C-alpha positions as CSV (number, residue, x, y, z in Angstrom):
1,M,222.2,31.9,147.7
2,P,223.9,35.5,146.8
3,S,227.0,36.5,146.9
4,S,229.3,38.3,149.3
5,T,228.3,41.7,148.0
6,G,224.6,40.8,148.2
7,R,223.8,40.8,144.5
8,P,222.6,37.7,143.0
9,S,225.0,35.5,140.7
10,P,223.6,35.1,136.9
11,S,223.3,31.4,137.6
12,Q,221.8,32.2,140.4
13,A,219.2,34.9,139.2
14,Q,218.3,31.9,136.4
15,T,217.9,29.3,138.9
16,T,215.8,31.1,141.5
17,Y,214.0,33.1,139.5
18,A,214.2,32.5,135.5
19,L,211.0,31.5,133.5
20,P,211.4,29.6,130.4
21,I,210.5,32.0,127.7
22,H,210.9,33.2,124.1
23,G,211.5,37.0,123.2
24,A,211.3,40.1,126.0
25,I,207.8,39.2,127.2
26,A,206.2,36.1,128.0
27,S,202.8,35.3,130.4
28,A,203.6,34.2,133.8
29,A,199.7,33.1,135.9
30,G,198.1,34.9,133.0
31,R,199.8,38.3,133.0
32,P,202.5,40.1,130.9
33,S,206.2,39.8,132.4
34,F,209.1,41.3,131.6
35,L,212.5,39.9,131.0
36,I,214.8,41.8,133.2
37,P,218.6,41.3,132.8
38,L,221.0,40.3,135.7
39,S,224.8,40.7,136.6
40,P,226.8,41.2,139.5
41,D,226.8,44.9,138.1
42,D,223.0,45.2,137.5
43,L,220.4,44.7,140.9
44,T,220.8,44.2,143.9
45,L,219.2,41.5,145.8
46,E,217.3,43.8,147.2
47,E,216.2,45.8,144.1
48,T,215.0,42.2,142.6
49,R,212.5,41.9,145.6
50,E,211.1,44.9,144.9
51,L,211.1,43.9,141.1
52,L,209.3,40.6,141.7
53,K,206.5,42.9,143.6
54,G,205.6,44.3,140.7
55,R,207.4,47.4,140.0
56,A,209.3,46.2,136.6
57,G,207.6,49.1,134.7
58,G,210.3,51.8,135.3
59,L,213.0,49.6,134.3
60,L,212.4,48.2,130.8
61,D,215.2,50.4,129.4
62,R,217.6,48.1,131.1
63,L,216.9,45.5,128.3
64,S,220.2,44.2,127.2
65,P,222.0,41.1,126.5
66,K,223.5,39.9,129.2
67,V,224.1,36.7,130.7
68,G,221.8,36.5,133.3
69,Y,217.9,37.1,133.5
70,V,215.1,37.2,135.7
71,M,211.4,36.9,134.5
72,V,209.4,39.7,136.2
73,A,205.5,38.8,136.6
74,T,204.1,42.4,136.8
75,E,200.9,43.2,138.7
76,T,199.7,45.3,135.5
77,G,201.7,44.6,132.9
78,F,201.1,46.9,129.7
79,D,197.8,48.1,130.8
80,R,199.4,51.0,132.9
81,W,200.7,52.6,129.7
82,S,198.1,54.4,127.1
83,T,198.3,53.2,123.8
84,E,200.4,56.7,122.9
85,E,203.2,55.8,125.6
86,L,203.6,52.6,124.4
87,L,204.2,53.8,120.2
88,G,206.7,56.1,122.4
89,Q,208.4,53.3,124.1
90,L,208.4,51.4,120.6
91,R,210.1,54.4,118.5
92,E,212.5,54.4,121.3
93,A,213.0,50.7,120.8
94,E,213.4,50.4,117.3
95,A,215.7,53.8,118.0
96,K,218.2,51.7,120.5
97,G,218.1,48.5,118.1
98,E,216.2,46.5,120.9
99,G,214.9,44.3,118.4
100,E,212.8,42.0,121.5
101,R,211.7,44.6,123.3
102,A,210.0,46.6,119.9
103,E,208.6,43.2,118.8
104,A,206.6,42.8,122.0
105,I,205.3,46.1,122.4
106,R,204.0,45.6,118.8
107,E,202.4,42.4,119.7
108,E,200.6,44.5,122.9
109,L,199.7,47.2,120.5
110,V,198.1,44.9,117.9
111,R,196.3,42.5,120.9
112,R,194.7,45.8,122.3
113,H,193.2,46.7,118.7
114,M,192.2,43.5,117.5
115,G,188.8,44.6,118.8
116,L,188.8,47.8,116.4
117,V,190.0,45.0,113.8
118,R,187.0,42.8,113.7
119,A,184.4,45.2,114.2
120,I,185.7,46.9,110.9
121,A,185.8,43.5,109.4
122,A,182.2,42.8,110.2
123,E,181.1,45.9,108.4
124,F,182.2,44.1,105.3
125,S,180.3,40.7,106.2
126,F,177.9,41.6,103.4
127,T,180.4,40.4,100.9
128,G,180.3,36.9,101.6
129,E,184.0,36.6,102.4
130,P,185.0,34.6,105.3
131,F,185.1,36.6,108.2
132,D,188.4,35.4,109.1
133,D,189.8,36.5,105.9
134,L,188.6,40.3,106.5
135,V,190.2,40.0,109.8
136,Q,193.6,39.1,108.3
137,A,193.6,41.6,106.0
138,G,192.6,44.3,108.3
139,C,195.3,42.6,110.5
140,L,198.0,44.1,107.6
141,G,196.4,47.4,108.0
142,L,197.1,47.7,111.8
143,L,200.5,46.3,111.5
144,G,200.9,49.4,109.0
145,A,199.3,51.6,111.1
146,V,201.8,50.4,114.4
147,A,205.0,51.1,111.7
148,N,204.4,54.4,110.2
149,F,202.1,56.4,112.7
150,D,203.8,59.8,113.5
151,L,203.1,60.7,117.3
152,A,204.1,64.1,116.8
153,R,201.1,64.4,114.2
154,G,198.6,64.9,117.4
155,T,196.2,62.3,115.7
156,K,194.7,59.4,117.5
157,F,196.1,56.6,116.7
158,S,192.2,54.4,116.5
159,T,191.5,57.4,113.8
160,Y,194.7,56.7,111.7
161,A,194.5,53.1,111.9
162,T,190.9,52.6,111.3
163,H,191.6,54.2,107.8
164,L,194.2,51.6,106.8
165,I,192.6,48.8,108.4
166,K,189.6,49.7,106.0
167,G,191.7,50.2,103.2
168,E,193.3,47.1,103.5
169,I,189.9,45.1,103.6
170,R,189.2,47.2,100.4
171,H,192.2,45.9,98.6
172,Y,191.9,42.6,99.7
173,I,188.0,42.4,98.0
174,R,189.2,44.0,94.9
175,D,192.3,42.1,94.8
176,K,190.5,38.9,94.7
177,H,187.5,40.0,92.9
178,G,187.7,42.8,90.9
179,S,184.6,44.0,92.1
180,V,182.5,43.5,95.7
181,H,180.0,40.6,95.2
182,V,176.8,41.9,96.6
183,P,173.7,39.6,97.0
184,L,170.7,40.4,94.4
185,W,168.5,41.8,96.8
186,I,171.0,44.0,98.6
187,R,171.9,45.5,95.1
188,S,167.8,46.0,94.5
189,L,167.5,47.9,98.0
190,A,170.6,49.7,97.2
191,S,169.1,51.4,94.3
192,K,165.8,52.0,95.9
193,V,167.4,53.6,99.2
194,T,169.5,55.8,96.3
195,E,165.8,57.3,94.6
196,A,164.8,57.2,98.2
197,Q,167.4,59.5,99.3
198,D,167.4,61.5,96.4
199,H,163.2,62.1,96.6
200,L,163.8,62.8,100.5
201,Y,166.8,65.4,99.9
202,Q,164.6,67.6,97.5
203,T,161.3,67.2,99.8
204,L,163.7,67.6,103.1
205,G,166.0,70.2,101.9
206,R,168.3,67.9,103.7
207,P,170.2,64.6,103.2
208,P,167.4,62.2,105.0
209,T,168.3,60.1,108.0
210,L,168.4,56.4,108.0
211,E,165.1,56.1,110.0
212,E,163.4,58.3,107.4
213,I,164.7,56.4,104.4
214,A,163.5,53.0,106.1
215,R,160.0,54.6,106.6
216,H,159.7,55.9,103.2
217,L,160.3,52.3,101.8
218,G,159.1,50.4,104.5
219,V,161.6,48.5,105.6
220,K,163.7,48.3,108.8
221,P,166.7,50.8,109.3
222,G,169.2,47.7,109.3
223,A,168.0,46.5,105.8
224,V,169.0,50.5,104.8
225,R,172.4,50.3,106.7
226,E,173.3,47.3,104.8
227,A,172.0,48.6,101.8
228,L,173.8,51.9,102.5
229,K,177.4,49.8,103.2
230,A,176.7,48.0,100.0
231,R,176.3,50.9,97.7
232,D,178.9,52.8,99.4
233,A,181.3,49.5,98.8
234,M,180.3,49.2,95.5
235,T,181.2,52.3,94.5
236,Y,184.1,52.7,96.0
237,V,185.6,49.8,94.0
238,S,184.5,51.0,91.2
239,L,185.7,54.3,91.3
240,D,189.1,53.3,92.8
241,A,190.0,50.5,89.6
242,E,188.9,53.4,87.2
243,R,191.0,56.0,89.2
244,R,194.2,53.7,89.4
245,A,193.6,52.1,85.4
246,Y,194.7,55.8,84.7
247,D,197.0,56.8,87.5
248,P,198.0,54.4,90.2
249,R,198.8,57.6,92.6
250,P,195.6,60.0,91.6
251,R,195.1,63.2,92.5
252,F,191.2,64.2,92.8
253,D,190.3,67.7,92.8
254,L,187.8,67.7,95.9
255,E,187.6,71.7,95.9
256,G,186.8,71.5,92.2
257,V,183.6,69.2,92.6
258,L,182.7,71.5,95.5
259,A,182.5,74.0,93.3
260,E,180.6,72.9,90.8
261,E,176.9,72.9,90.1
262,K,174.9,70.5,91.9
263,G,172.9,69.3,88.7
264,E,176.0,68.5,86.8
265,L,177.3,66.2,89.5
266,P,175.9,62.5,89.4
267,L,173.5,61.5,92.0
268,D,175.4,59.5,93.9
269,V,178.4,61.7,94.4
270,R,176.0,64.5,94.9
271,L,174.4,62.6,98.2
272,R,177.6,61.0,99.4
273,I,179.2,64.4,99.6
274,A,176.4,66.0,101.5
275,N,176.0,63.4,103.6
276,A,179.8,63.8,104.3
277,V,179.2,67.7,105.0
278,E,176.5,67.2,107.3
279,R,178.8,65.2,109.4
280,L,181.4,67.8,109.8
281,S,181.3,70.1,113.1
282,E,179.1,72.8,113.1
283,L,182.1,75.1,112.4
284,Q,183.5,73.3,109.6
285,R,180.1,73.0,107.6
286,R,179.6,76.8,108.0
287,I,183.1,77.1,106.3
288,I,182.8,74.5,103.5
289,E,178.8,76.3,102.9
290,G,180.2,79.8,102.8
291,L,183.1,79.5,100.9
292,F,181.6,76.9,98.0
293,Y,177.8,77.1,98.0
294,Q,177.2,80.5,99.2
295,G,180.1,82.0,97.1
296,K,181.7,84.0,100.0
297,S,185.2,84.9,100.3
298,Q,187.6,83.9,103.2
299,S,187.4,87.1,104.3
300,E,183.5,86.9,104.2
301,V,183.4,83.7,106.0
302,G,186.2,84.6,108.6
303,K,184.0,87.8,109.7
304,E,180.9,85.1,110.0
305,V,182.7,82.5,112.2
306,G,185.1,85.1,113.9
307,L,188.6,84.1,112.1
308,T,190.8,85.5,110.2
309,Q,191.5,84.8,106.5
310,R,194.4,82.9,107.3
311,Q,192.6,81.2,109.9
312,V,189.8,79.9,107.4
313,S,192.3,79.7,104.7
314,R,194.0,76.7,106.6
315,L,191.3,75.2,108.5
316,K,190.0,75.1,104.5
317,E,192.6,72.7,103.5
318,R,192.2,70.9,106.9
319,I,188.5,69.6,105.8
320,L,188.7,69.3,102.5
321,K,191.5,66.5,103.9
322,E,189.2,65.4,106.2
323,L,186.3,65.0,103.4
324,K,188.5,63.2,100.9
325,Q,189.3,60.2,103.9
326,E,185.4,60.6,104.4
327,L,184.6,59.9,100.8
328,F,187.3,57.8,99.6
329,G,189.3,56.2,102.3
330,D,192.6,55.2,102.1
331,S,193.1,56.1,98.6
332,F,194.9,59.8,99.6
333,P,196.7,59.7,102.3
334,S,200.3,59.3,102.0
335,K,202.5,56.6,103.7
336,D,202.4,58.5,107.6
337,N,199.4,60.1,109.0
338,Q,199.9,63.5,108.0
339,D,196.8,63.5,106.0
340,V,194.6,62.2,109.2
341,E,193.9,65.0,111.2
342,E,191.5,65.6,113.8
């Protein structure tokens, strides 16, 4: 029974509404549930009834280590918040020292992005590593993304998380084998794909599509896709190991590489750079081609695309960062997401 003040006592709240749980969030009837603290100074009985109707979302900030608790199963739980909103709540909980609430939000963010982890892990299935091990490595990257993502940068969380997930999986493969295990037939096809790319690039005057390579070799596009993924992984691990042997925190002069004469660059490097540039937006591609392939000044390029010299300079730096990410994954971004901009 409620007290004379109309507010439930701690013991009444626990007896009437509490569910056995561990942590700030548990499952009630398959729905996320919030642990709401109750004391004579907190909620009226009417407010408690409103909570039980699924209106707990706005009261999350009232979590505190008080005597009485009530478990409230909401109608939508965390689904009412976007990933960015949840990350904002996580940072707030961390700042306030609300450990249980913060851990619950982390778990939801991980649950929400497990599909992304599994999709990325599947891209490395050709290595022969157990899928669950690849997923576990990817989860480390996801946890790192949750911990270090900076909302102020304006970057999509999924973009930042993808780089860290791929990076952890690559590190797992490299640390376990020192190299990537690739079946002999894929290695052979990868070599043929490289030769076909070079031939078609010279014939077409542009990077060939996956379908064009497949037709040239008389194989299915799926086989070419697997060969390309295997080649990229082998190239990454090889270059990564070589760079780290000399410098654990290497600096890669992509601007210098772009300015090199094409004939002086290894074929594989030329193709990877050409494919990366091809995937840029039209504006980004015109800036890179004008500055590095056509030898134009920033002012000249700016006049062609309708931007000032200063804007071209800023965009150039931004595009170079994106190309580094495209070519070498997580070897270059810092611990936060300052280098992963859209």
